[in-house]
TIMIDREN-218910 format. One record per residue (C-alpha): residue in one letter; x, y, z. Coordinates in pm, 1 decimal. Each point is the difference from the previous one (the first is absolute). Layout:
BEGIN
A,X,Y,Z
...
# end
This chain:
BEGIN
M,-1531.7,-1881.5,1768.9
T,-130.2,339.0,-78.1
A,-211.4,6.0,-297.8
I,-91.1,313.4,-186.8
L,-251.6,49.2,-294.9
G,1.4,267.9,-169.6
I,-314.2,143.3,-232.7
S,-2.7,266.6,-238.4
A,-362.5,39.5,-190.6
F,-292.8,163.7,-128.0
Y,188.0,308.9,-186.9
H,228.0,-177.1,-237.9
D,155.0,-334.8,-88.1
S,-102.4,-213.0,316.7
A,267.0,-182.8,207.3
A,177.8,-202.0,283.3
A,246.1,-107.7,166.4
L,131.0,-177.9,270.9
V,326.1,22.9,239.9
V,94.7,-235.9,253.9
D,229.2,90.0,233.6
G,164.2,282.9,-188.1
K,-20.7,-227.6,-349.6
I,-171.8,58.7,-307.9
V,-185.4,-326.4,-78.8
A,-241.8,94.2,-237.7
A,-150.5,279.1,-189.7
A,-224.4,-0.5,-299.0
Q,-296.1,257.8,-149.9
E,-351.0,-126.9,-44.1
E,-17.0,72.4,-387.2
R,206.0,-317.0,-31.2
F,-221.5,-178.2,163.8
T,-340.8,126.5,-108.2
R,146.8,75.1,-361.4
K,-154.2,343.3,-10.1
K,249.1,242.8,-41.3
H,83.9,257.0,279.3
D,-269.8,-174.6,201.8
H,-75.3,242.3,339.0
E,-214.3,-217.1,129.3
F,68.4,-139.2,357.1
P,300.4,-293.5,-45.7
K,-125.4,-254.8,133.2
N,147.6,-263.3,-301.3
A,379.4,165.9,96.3
I,-103.4,-26.4,403.1
D,-79.4,-374.0,-107.4
Y,329.0,-29.8,-182.0
C,230.2,187.5,249.2
L,-161.8,-241.7,316.2
G,43.0,-332.2,-212.5
E,360.6,36.6,-127.8
A,118.0,122.5,377.5
G,-228.7,-294.3,114.3
L,-220.7,211.8,238.3
K,-347.9,66.2,100.7
P,-146.4,332.2,46.1
A,-13.9,-116.1,382.8
D,331.8,-5.5,8.3
I,60.8,353.2,-145.1
D,198.3,233.9,259.5
Y,-99.0,331.1,-136.1
V,-199.8,120.6,-313.0
A,115.0,348.2,-135.8
F,-190.5,204.4,-238.2
Y,214.0,202.8,-256.0
D,-171.4,344.5,33.1
K,-210.0,206.5,260.7
P,-381.0,-24.7,-102.7
M,-105.2,275.3,186.5
L,250.2,250.8,-133.6
K,-92.4,-73.1,-304.3
F,-349.5,36.1,12.9
E,56.7,341.7,170.9
R,202.1,114.1,-267.8
L,-294.3,-107.4,-261.7
L,-236.8,158.8,220.6
E,222.8,326.9,18.6
T,51.3,9.5,-368.8
Y,-308.8,-19.4,-111.3
L,-142.6,289.1,250.5
A,241.6,186.5,-130.1
Y,-93.7,-35.5,-360.3
A,-364.2,4.1,71.1
P,-290.6,-22.3,-168.8
L,286.6,-131.7,-259.6
G,40.6,-293.1,43.8
F,-316.9,-128.1,104.4
K,-25.3,-316.2,-274.5
S,336.3,-137.1,108.9
F,-124.5,60.4,368.6
V,-297.1,-188.7,-46.7
M,187.9,-291.3,-153.5
A,300.1,11.8,278.9
M,-284.7,8.0,285.3
P,-142.5,-298.6,20.8
I,321.7,-273.3,-55.2
W,163.5,172.2,281.2
L,-322.5,-7.2,213.6
K,-26.5,-373.4,-50.5
Q,342.8,-129.9,-45.5
K,293.7,175.2,93.7
L,-78.0,150.6,287.8
H,-67.5,-296.7,162.3
L,366.7,-205.6,-101.5
P,1.6,-152.1,357.2
K,-314.8,-159.9,-36.0
I,129.2,-112.3,-372.2
I,305.2,-127.3,99.7
R,-172.6,-213.3,266.8
K,-232.7,-141.4,-188.0
N,219.9,-70.2,-287.2
L,182.8,-208.4,220.1
G,-252.2,-207.9,103.6
G,-34.4,166.6,344.5
A,256.7,-173.5,116.2
Y,281.8,325.3,42.1
T,-159.8,154.1,297.7
K,368.4,161.7,130.1
R,105.9,387.2,-127.6
I,-23.5,174.3,-291.5
V,269.2,262.6,-122.0
F,-48.9,314.1,-200.9
T,333.9,146.7,-116.1
E,-35.7,311.9,-238.0
H,70.6,-71.7,-364.7
H,337.1,153.3,-79.0
E,99.3,-158.6,318.1
S,-62.7,-312.0,-181.0
H,178.9,114.2,-349.2
A,348.3,115.3,194.9
A,-54.1,-328.3,242.4
S,-22.2,-232.6,-308.2
A,278.7,163.0,-178.5
F,243.0,38.1,305.6
F,-65.4,-313.5,190.0
P,80.1,-259.4,-286.2
S,321.2,183.7,-125.6
P,297.2,-52.6,26.2
F,145.4,304.8,209.3
E,57.0,102.0,328.5
E,-100.3,354.1,16.5
A,-156.4,142.3,-314.5
A,-196.1,302.1,-132.1
V,-392.6,-52.9,-10.2
L,-209.6,132.1,-324.9
T,-350.3,-40.9,-34.8
L,-224.3,107.4,-352.1
D,-294.0,-76.8,-39.7
G,-373.1,122.3,-85.5
V,-156.1,9.5,337.9
G,-39.8,-134.4,281.0
E,-153.4,99.9,271.1
W,128.4,379.8,16.4
D,314.6,-65.9,-127.1
T,130.0,5.7,-370.0
A,362.9,-45.0,47.8
S,243.7,-43.1,337.5
W,372.6,-6.6,49.9
G,166.5,-110.3,329.7
V,270.0,-214.4,86.3
G,34.1,-412.9,89.7
R,274.3,-98.6,283.9
G,-10.8,-331.5,110.8
N,-337.9,-114.9,133.3
R,-204.6,318.1,-43.8
I,-112.6,264.2,-297.9
D,-11.5,368.4,77.6
L,-225.6,154.8,-245.6
T,47.2,405.2,69.6
H,-128.2,190.0,-350.1
V,-315.6,-18.0,-137.4
M,-171.4,95.8,-309.8
H,-393.8,38.1,3.3
F,-298.4,-55.3,-226.1
P,-116.9,124.6,-261.3
H,365.7,101.0,-93.0
S,109.0,-360.3,-165.5
L,304.6,-118.5,-235.8
G,-215.7,-362.2,26.8
L,-317.7,247.6,-129.1
L,172.9,207.1,-216.5
Y,142.9,-295.1,-236.0
S,-337.9,-158.4,38.3
A,-152.9,297.0,-128.4
F,212.3,-30.3,-293.1
T,-103.9,-360.7,-55.3
Y,-393.4,27.1,19.0
F,58.5,325.3,-243.5
T,218.6,-205.7,-295.8
G,-244.6,-266.5,43.8
F,149.6,-274.1,218.9
K,-159.8,-130.3,312.0
V,68.9,141.0,344.4
N,189.8,-197.0,245.7
S,64.8,-268.0,-304.9
G,133.7,213.2,-278.0
E,258.9,220.0,176.0
Y,287.3,-274.3,-145.8
K,-100.8,84.6,-395.8
L,3.8,353.0,80.0
M,316.9,-75.9,122.7
G,101.6,-211.3,-279.6
L,-146.7,225.0,-259.8
A,225.9,291.3,116.2
P,311.6,-63.2,-203.0
Y,-214.6,26.4,-331.2
G,-77.7,327.1,65.1
E,173.8,324.5,104.7
P,-51.4,240.5,301.5
K,-153.2,245.9,-159.4
F,-253.5,97.4,283.5
Y,253.7,31.1,250.3
D,36.3,315.1,74.7
L,-384.0,39.7,-61.0
I,-44.3,-225.0,299.4
M,284.4,161.0,226.3
K,-158.3,306.2,-103.0
N,-379.5,-52.1,57.1
L,-62.7,-307.5,177.6
L,315.6,8.7,287.3
D,175.3,197.4,236.3
L,284.0,-217.6,26.2
K,271.4,85.9,287.1
E,333.5,-66.8,43.9
D,-45.3,-251.1,213.2
G,-272.6,-228.1,-207.5
S,-263.9,141.2,170.1
F,-297.0,191.9,-196.7
R,-320.5,84.6,-8.8
M,-256.1,-24.3,-286.9
D,-228.0,206.4,-141.2
M,-357.4,-213.5,68.8
S,-148.7,227.1,-229.6
Y,72.2,-227.0,-328.9
F,-81.2,-329.1,231.7
N,-334.2,-170.8,63.4
Y,92.2,-249.6,224.7
C,-99.5,100.7,304.1
Q,-344.1,63.0,-59.0
G,-89.7,-187.1,-347.2
L,-6.8,-356.2,-140.2
T,320.7,123.4,-242.2
M,353.2,75.6,41.2
T,19.0,334.0,-216.9
N,-268.8,248.5,-138.3
D,-69.4,219.0,-258.2
K,277.9,299.3,108.0
F,265.3,-294.7,-30.1
A,-90.5,-99.0,-340.7
R,-49.0,358.4,-116.4
L,410.1,58.1,103.9
F,81.6,-312.3,-195.9
G,-175.8,46.9,-288.7
G,-323.1,-212.9,14.0
A,-187.1,-276.6,187.0
A,122.2,-317.5,158.8
R,128.1,-287.7,-264.6
P,-343.1,-236.0,8.5
S,121.5,-346.7,107.0
E,105.3,-270.2,-288.1
S,-16.9,312.5,-223.6
R,370.2,63.1,-228.9
I,267.6,148.6,216.3
T,146.7,306.7,-207.0
Q,316.0,191.2,80.0
R,-184.7,206.4,285.4
E,-5.8,-265.6,228.3
M,342.1,-42.8,-36.6
D,66.8,278.9,25.7
L,-223.4,37.4,336.4
A,192.7,-316.0,85.9
A,316.1,105.2,-36.6
S,-53.0,325.8,173.0
V,-152.1,-139.7,334.3
Q,277.4,-244.3,15.5
K,236.3,264.3,-0.1
V,-126.2,208.4,218.7
T,-54.8,-284.4,259.4
E,377.6,-102.4,-48.0
E,89.8,338.2,88.9
I,-208.6,-5.3,330.0
V,126.9,-370.2,121.4
L,347.7,155.2,-73.1
R,-93.5,352.3,163.7
T,-85.9,-211.3,295.3
G,230.4,-278.5,-2.4
R,285.3,318.0,40.1
H,-157.0,183.6,250.1
I,-50.3,-336.1,226.6
H,374.2,-76.8,-73.9
K,88.3,369.6,100.2
V,-213.8,-32.7,365.4
T,69.6,-397.6,135.3
G,341.0,-40.5,-140.0
M,-111.1,-362.3,-72.9
K,211.5,-198.7,-300.2
N,-318.1,-245.0,-39.0
L,-361.9,83.2,-116.1
C,-294.4,-215.4,-2.9
L,-302.4,54.0,-240.6
A,-378.3,-113.0,64.2
G,-296.9,111.5,-141.2
G,-182.4,43.9,-326.0
V,228.2,212.8,-155.0
A,302.5,-176.7,97.6
L,-102.9,-276.9,-276.4
N,111.4,327.1,-218.7
C,286.6,-213.4,-103.9
V,139.7,303.4,-231.5
A,11.7,242.8,268.3
N,169.4,-293.1,259.2
G,289.0,-83.0,-278.9
R,45.8,360.8,-3.7
L,13.7,52.1,381.5
L,239.4,-306.9,10.1
R,241.2,143.1,-255.3
E,-24.0,415.6,54.2
G,-131.6,16.6,312.5
P,250.5,49.6,337.5
F,-111.6,-369.6,158.2
E,233.9,-262.5,-45.3
N,-267.0,-310.4,9.8
V,-352.2,3.8,-76.1
F,-231.5,-288.6,120.6
V,-387.1,34.4,-136.7
Q,-267.5,-215.6,140.9
P,-80.4,-264.1,-305.0
A,-366.3,49.5,106.4
A,47.0,390.4,67.0
G,-436.6,54.8,-22.4
D,-255.2,-78.6,195.2
A,41.0,-357.2,7.4
G,362.3,28.7,167.8
G,-200.5,180.7,274.2
A,-106.4,-335.8,123.6
L,392.8,-121.9,62.8
G,51.8,380.4,139.7
C,-236.7,-13.4,265.5
A,55.3,-356.5,61.8
L,436.7,97.1,69.1
F,-123.1,339.7,169.1
T,-197.6,-177.4,245.8
W,324.6,-261.0,85.6
H,277.4,299.0,23.1
Q,-166.2,282.6,78.0
L,-296.0,-112.9,209.8
L,127.8,-299.0,164.9
G,376.4,88.1,4.8
N,191.2,-238.0,-155.9
Q,317.6,39.9,-120.6
R,96.6,-18.7,-368.8
K,298.5,-135.3,-163.3
P,56.3,68.1,-357.1
A,65.2,-280.3,-271.9
P,287.8,74.3,-205.6
R,-228.7,24.4,-322.2
D,-333.2,49.6,167.8
S,-284.1,-205.0,176.2
Q,-236.8,6.2,-307.5
S,92.1,-309.4,-97.8
G,-6.5,102.6,-361.1
S,-391.0,91.6,56.1
L,-48.4,-356.0,-63.4
L,-263.5,-74.8,283.0
G,-293.9,-130.3,-217.7
P,-132.4,-356.9,-26.2
R,193.2,-243.2,-176.4
P,-106.3,-265.9,-227.2
R,93.5,-333.5,110.0
D,125.8,-305.1,-286.4
E,-245.8,-249.1,148.5
E,-271.0,309.9,-49.7
I,93.9,75.5,-325.2
R,33.2,-365.8,-155.4
A,-362.8,-75.9,144.2
F,-144.7,288.9,-185.0
L,158.9,-67.7,-351.0
D,-55.2,-374.1,26.0
S,-362.1,98.6,119.6
K,-51.8,203.5,-290.4
K,191.1,-219.9,-224.5
I,249.8,319.7,-74.4
P,313.1,-180.4,-236.8
Y,313.0,125.6,177.5
H,394.7,-104.0,32.0
Y,128.9,-30.0,370.8
Y,374.9,60.8,93.4
E,188.2,-174.2,226.7
T,239.4,269.0,113.2
D,61.9,407.8,-9.9
E,295.5,-24.4,-253.0
A,-184.1,-219.3,-236.2
L,-339.6,198.0,9.4
C,198.2,345.6,-35.3
E,198.0,-143.2,-282.7
A,-327.0,-66.3,-207.9
V,-127.7,338.3,99.3
A,269.8,163.6,-101.4
D,-21.8,-163.4,-364.0
I,-361.3,136.0,-35.2
I,57.0,329.7,117.7
A,312.3,17.5,-251.3
S,-205.2,-74.3,-243.8
E,-230.0,281.4,15.0
R,-278.3,-123.4,136.8
V,-193.9,115.2,362.4
V,-13.5,-203.9,302.1
G,-260.5,29.1,317.2
W,212.5,-67.8,310.1
V,-149.5,-110.2,352.8
Q,242.8,-107.9,247.4
G,22.9,9.9,365.5
R,-189.0,263.5,218.6
M,-184.2,271.0,-193.0
E,103.8,356.8,35.0
F,-138.0,271.5,266.8
G,-66.0,301.1,-220.6
P,-74.4,125.4,-349.0
R,360.4,-98.5,-116.4
A,24.5,-403.9,-191.1
L,371.5,-76.2,156.7
G,77.3,-337.4,-164.6
S,-322.1,-218.4,152.4
R,-328.8,118.9,-179.1
S,170.5,147.4,-299.8
I,4.7,-18.2,-367.5
I,360.9,-4.3,-136.7
G,125.8,29.0,-364.7
D,363.3,87.8,-174.7
P,100.7,357.2,25.8
R,232.2,-14.5,-315.1
S,-351.9,-35.9,-222.0
E,-75.3,329.6,-169.2
K,-364.5,-100.2,-37.3
M,-77.6,-170.4,360.4
Q,-107.4,338.9,155.2
T,-269.2,15.3,-230.2
V,-50.7,-361.6,-30.6
M,-64.3,-4.7,347.2
N,-195.3,323.9,33.9
V,-269.9,-66.3,-248.2
K,-23.4,-426.5,-6.9
I,65.9,-68.9,351.3
K,-86.1,280.0,250.2
F,-241.1,147.5,-242.9
R,67.2,335.3,64.1
E,142.6,332.1,-116.4
S,311.9,-33.5,-198.1
F,223.7,277.1,124.9
R,29.3,-169.3,307.1
P,322.2,-74.4,109.2
F,167.3,-329.0,156.3
A,203.8,-32.1,265.7
P,290.7,-228.0,-18.2
S,181.2,-253.9,258.0
V,343.3,16.2,23.6
L,246.0,-233.8,167.2
E,126.3,207.4,334.7
E,365.9,-18.1,-64.6
R,-110.6,97.5,-382.6
V,-171.2,333.2,67.7
H,282.1,259.3,-69.3
D,72.5,-210.7,-267.9
F,-314.9,97.6,-182.1
F,-193.8,298.6,211.7
E,185.0,350.1,167.5
A,31.8,-164.7,327.7
R,267.6,-58.2,262.8
P,152.4,-363.4,17.3
R,-255.8,-223.0,98.8
E,-238.0,270.2,29.0
Q,-309.7,-175.8,194.4
S,-358.4,95.0,-106.6
P,-203.8,-348.2,77.0
Y,-275.6,170.6,-36.9
M,-3.1,105.1,-312.4
L,-73.9,375.2,114.8
I,307.8,185.9,-145.1
V,11.9,155.5,-332.2
A,383.7,45.7,-167.0
P,96.7,86.7,-338.0
V,195.0,-300.8,-184.0
K,336.3,25.4,-28.4
D,183.8,182.4,-296.2
S,149.4,-346.7,-134.0
I,-355.7,-157.6,-100.3
R,-103.2,284.3,-147.4
I,-108.6,39.4,-349.8
D,126.3,334.8,-226.7
T,-349.1,87.8,-177.5
S,173.3,263.7,-195.1
G,-325.6,208.3,-55.1
Q,-221.3,-280.6,-43.4
A,-234.8,115.4,276.1
D,0.7,355.9,-139.6
G,-358.0,153.8,-61.5
L,-115.3,-337.5,138.8
F,-251.2,119.4,290.9
G,-202.1,-238.6,249.4
I,-74.5,-355.6,-69.4
D,223.8,-2.3,-306.8
K,269.2,26.1,200.7
L,20.0,-348.6,46.6
K,100.6,-96.0,-294.7
V,376.0,83.4,27.6
K,199.6,-279.5,146.4
R,219.5,198.3,290.4
S,204.8,-251.7,157.0
T,85.2,-393.5,-30.0
L,-278.4,-78.2,248.2
P,-288.0,216.2,-163.6
A,-278.1,-201.5,133.1
I,94.1,173.5,387.8
T,168.2,307.7,-135.9
H,-300.5,292.0,32.0
V,9.0,282.0,-270.0
D,193.2,236.8,242.7
Y,252.4,-277.6,21.0
S,-77.5,-126.8,352.2
A,-101.5,-331.7,171.2
R,-191.0,-111.7,306.5
I,246.9,-211.4,149.6
Q,-76.4,-327.0,209.0
T,342.2,-145.5,140.4
V,35.0,-372.9,91.7
D,189.4,-170.2,234.2
P,-23.8,-359.4,91.6
D,-69.8,33.4,341.2
R,-363.5,138.3,-52.9
H,-79.4,-82.3,-353.4
G,125.0,-345.9,18.5
R,-87.0,-190.0,-340.4
Y,-145.5,329.3,-159.6
Y,404.2,64.5,30.9
K,136.8,-322.2,-142.8
L,-235.0,18.9,-288.8
I,165.2,318.6,-90.7
K,304.0,-122.2,33.7
A,-68.6,-306.1,-212.3
F,-143.7,261.5,-279.1
E,376.7,201.0,59.4
R,167.6,-317.9,-113.7
K,-186.8,-51.8,-293.6
T,-40.6,401.5,-91.5
G,291.6,171.9,137.0
C,-300.8,205.8,139.3
P,-42.7,8.3,404.4
V,-295.2,235.0,-63.1
M,-450.7,-130.4,-20.9
I,-267.6,186.7,-55.1
N,-220.8,-42.9,304.0
T,-337.1,128.2,0.6
S,-318.9,-93.5,187.8
F,-135.8,-315.2,-46.9
N,-400.4,148.6,-84.5
V,-188.9,173.1,-251.6
R,-124.8,355.0,30.7
G,-292.0,30.9,245.2
E,112.9,-329.3,168.8
P,203.2,-12.1,327.5
I,324.9,-210.7,-4.4
V,-35.4,-347.1,-24.5
C,-19.0,-214.9,380.3
T,-80.1,-332.5,-63.2
P,114.1,-274.0,-322.6
Q,-349.2,-27.8,-84.8
D,-12.3,395.3,-26.6
A,293.5,-36.0,-201.9
Y,-125.4,-219.0,-275.7
R,-284.8,163.7,-76.5
C,239.1,256.5,-59.6
F,192.6,-149.6,-218.8
M,-225.9,-121.5,-207.5
G,-188.4,319.6,-41.1
T,287.3,141.7,-131.1
N,222.2,-81.0,-244.3
M,320.9,-96.2,240.0
D,189.5,-278.9,-173.1
C,80.5,-206.0,321.3
L,-96.4,-54.1,386.2
V,206.4,-113.7,237.6
L,-151.6,-75.3,369.4
E,300.4,-61.5,253.3
R,130.5,-283.2,-212.3
F,-231.4,-98.0,-230.0
V,-5.5,142.5,-372.6
L,-279.9,62.1,-236.0
L,49.1,41.0,-318.6
R,-336.1,232.8,-214.9
T,72.3,-233.2,-326.8
E,-69.1,-298.4,212.3
Q,-336.4,105.3,179.1
P,-303.3,-7.1,-116.1
G,-146.4,316.2,-142.6
G,278.1,151.9,15.3
G,-25.7,224.4,-352.4
E,13.9,370.8,23.1
V,-208.8,217.8,239.9
R,-95.0,348.8,-98.1
N,5.7,270.9,243.4
E,-399.9,0.9,-98.1
D,-33.1,-353.0,61.7
Y,179.0,21.5,395.0
L,-191.1,272.3,74.1
A,-311.7,-168.3,-60.7
Q,99.8,-316.2,163.1
F,116.2,166.9,313.8
A,-249.2,306.2,24.7
L,305.5,234.5,25.1
D,-30.6,356.4,-22.3
# end
């Protein structure tokens, strides 16, 4: 037996993953245990979980792999500071103590956090090697083109090449400071959202605007080539030398200062979001076409933070030259922990690889699972009222009735998801046919911006009946956006004329209004019995009752908080919001039966749990 522990830490979304004899045994982000969103500290809790899942101790590990090369990254930081000196001195003074005390001493830190019991080799893979490995090695393809796009690793901001069998060869790279990820983050910052976590908000905001600034971006900020490579005019940006992403020159170009966080979103922010989204899609499409032309591959694997842009992914699948696209579910830095472990097993140790027919990611359900006895002990100890169902069939029938009556359900089942998306294990679910559900779930459950769209879970065998997809098109990781089919669209007959921004939400666009975005798109998750078990049974029960094989699926958390991990996390979130029902495996809790189950206001929740 060969056990390889992969680690990502100290930059964004620390995580751990365990691979035993080439099989992905466990993977989890540290934030789920510490309850600190995007926790970047050493993932001690995630490591403890992974080892415990396999019944191993630190001394049993054969290799520890880390997802990038800290010395190369330190070299890039020093060279950048020197290039911009004396500008950036404040940033330099803030960054250096962390590097000198922590990041340059990773072997010592790793061994210390493993209790001194691990004395074997520590492998450091390059950042984009880890991303590429996380996408290709779990994919169902024997061979594929591989593309990674993110902010920046050591020096690289993008790379592409080919994966065959048990090897990846990255032959082309783009270097810092020219970066699609950092360009998108610059607009995230400028529109008032938080960098490294608000990019998905910017993507969700884009359909409310018009790409009025597209030409301005292409003319002033980028020199984009036909192969998708580009150079940025760095005189508009501040991330190389300052504490902000953009500068005054950038603000003048776009008509004023950056939007202050939490202030009112205006039409300008919507148009900026639409514009940089269009630029992103153009770059991804050009890059994809070029890679296909050079490699001749029919399959493509994607990873890196930009690969979480599911709108661009959807266009690449529908309009690009590749027959199949596989995106790593944990495409950001967290997935690097899995990638470096798989890279060590296949590429460095030379072990053969046999692709699984679907993929070897196990639905990305790689985290902890609650046991019935654990749940019962918790509920009984707190004298919490509940109903227990002896069979899946009885449970799903009861919960389907609750959802069909326009009530909102928190759903905790099986192993927790690895990656940023809830995939039916730690989800909040509801009826997509409801006209009020998007606003109710955003404002009264999630306590977040009302413009944010919700994703549909749809039975895999029915996906082509509701969305522009091939029959049984697989999208189990909610990383592809597709248009809803004409057959379920509603003729608005000018109802949207003259409406701008958030007001567009007032128009019903399909028979599934809660999951149809204002541009008639939806971020699809396909659900199948092999990966999703009880969640598949629930949607089948809902279909029998309503004729609808689709359900709203959003992550089980509120704004500012990581997705719930334990039954205790779920109950706290349930009681702190206005959810109607909580399902913990086969235990069903109804809000009306809970002590203190009255309505909760946004400010009450934030005060109670000290969330920002």
